[in-house]
C-alpha positions, 0 to 999 in steps of 0.5 A: 500500500502506498504511503501518503506524505502529509504536508508540514503542519504550520498552523498551530495558531489555529489548532495544536495536536494534543500532548501525549501527557495531556491525553493520558490525563484525559483518559484517566477521567473516562473509564469505570476505573478512572475519575468519570463521575459528575463532579457535582455529585456530592453523595459518594466518593466517585463525585468527590474524586471528580470534584477534586480533579476539577479543582486541581485543574482550576489551580493549574490554570490559575497558576500559569496566569498568576490568578487565584483558583477562585477567579477561574470559571470553566467554559466550553472555550475562549469563544464562550469565555469572551461571550460571557465576559462581554455580554454577561457584563453588559447584562449584569450592569443593565440589571443593576441600573448602570446607565452606561452603554458605550464600549471600545474594541479594535477592528482586529479582534477575534470574531467572538469579540467582534460579534458580541460587540456587533450584537450589543450595537444592534441593541442600542449600545455604542461601539468605538472600533479602534484601527490598529497601529501599523504594527498590529498593536493597540496602544494605551493612548488610543484607548485613553482617547476613545474613553467616554463618560458612558464607557463601561468596557474595553476589550483588546486581545493581548496577542493577535492571532493573524500577525502575532503582535502583542499589545501592552494590555497591562498598560491599557488596563491601568488606563481603564481602571483609572476611569472606572472602566472594566477591561477584558483581554483575549489571552487564547494565543498568549497565555504562558508566552508573555508571562502575564500575571493577572493578580498584579494587573488591572485586568478585570476579565481574561479569556483562556483556552488550552487548544493553542497549548497542545491541550484539548478543544471544547474547553476554556476558562474565564478569569474574573478578577475578585479585586475589581468585583466584576459583575457578570450575569450567566448566559447559560442557565441550569443547575448552577455549576461553576458558582452559578456562572456557567451551568451544565455538567462539567466535562471532567476529562476536558477540564483535567486536560486543560489543567495538564496543558497549563501545568506543562506550559508553566514548566516548559513555556520558557524553553518552548518560547526560546526554541520557537523564536529561534525557528521563527527567526530562521524561517523569516530569514530564509523567506526574506532571502527569496526577495519580495517578502514583507513581514506583517506585524511587529518585529519586536513584540510578537508571539514566538511562533507566529509569522505573517508574510506577504509575497510580492508578485504572486497571485494570492489565490494560487499561493496556498494551493501551490504550496502542497507540502505546507499546511498553513493559512491566510489568517484566522481559522474562524474566517478561513472558509471566507473568500474575502481577504483577512479582515485583520490584514485589511485593517493593517492597511494591506490591499486586497491583493496583498492580503490574498498574497499573505500567509500565516506560518505558525509553529508549535511544540512539535515543529522541528528544525528539519521541518522548517528547512523543508518548508523553506525549500518548498518556498524556494522551489515554488515562488519563482514559478508563481511569480513568473505566471503572475508576470505573464498575465500582465497584472 
């Protein structure tokens, strides 16, 4: 039987393979011999064991981001966490009689944030949509200038998933706190890489997920600062699990997998960061040597494994399909089914043609130097033909 050679996987910013250590932890929560019970079942030892497993995971998640376990609420993923943060806060404040109806976000946030803001906008709220700086960051000065008396929330991601640029969310949070405004950040891409310590910050809410850290999909968490006493109303009603903030039977195996992924990141994050940064530099240098290559995003403040590049003289729609040995993307996975150019790259000022001719190459824990060499070789062999074909069309 003929074997199929799979392409090199460079789409870690979309999804990561689950670490074998995480898989082992999850399996231990599935069978009769494992911790399979409902963690809310308080009448027998099986439920107690499941509850212990959930609380252990809560502590592991909290430790990575420098929070208290009591500030961690488990959800189904970062999308739900962002929905709970934005819509839950808006609902709670409205129920308390708070008259504020203005919020601030940026044009390059994850769709989970953008769609929540659009939903509120359609229900009488006002939204200020910040345009990112050329390097893909949002500055504290931009936020300060946009704050109004009516502002109750600002939501800006710590790291952008398409270009990898990191914004100084601690500074933004301080600006917000000084004005009595709550600040939410999406840390789906950045947790464990930036060394963010939430307990010493003015960050009120933060969305977390293990799926970018070689953990499982379908689970996440929302950090809610106790210090800031953030009011959040539940979006899912039922049995009152997760201290009434998120009803539904807690998926012990998913939560345990998240905890293990965060524990591994706490121990190995620094070495992962250094190795990935070195591989990213090698990839960037190798591609730059081909000429006509522009790096999108910050050259200084960026995630260690995300590299967005635009290739001049290429018909963008043929670029990715021609790179048969590389599994990459043009932008965030939540928009990859769209035939329109990346809204993030467009917000950074790229033309439609340049946005289409851009590729996000994202590396992760299992990416090897040999794979980077192979990818560079593929680009070296493929680009000349694509440019020649593009030139021949007279465009």
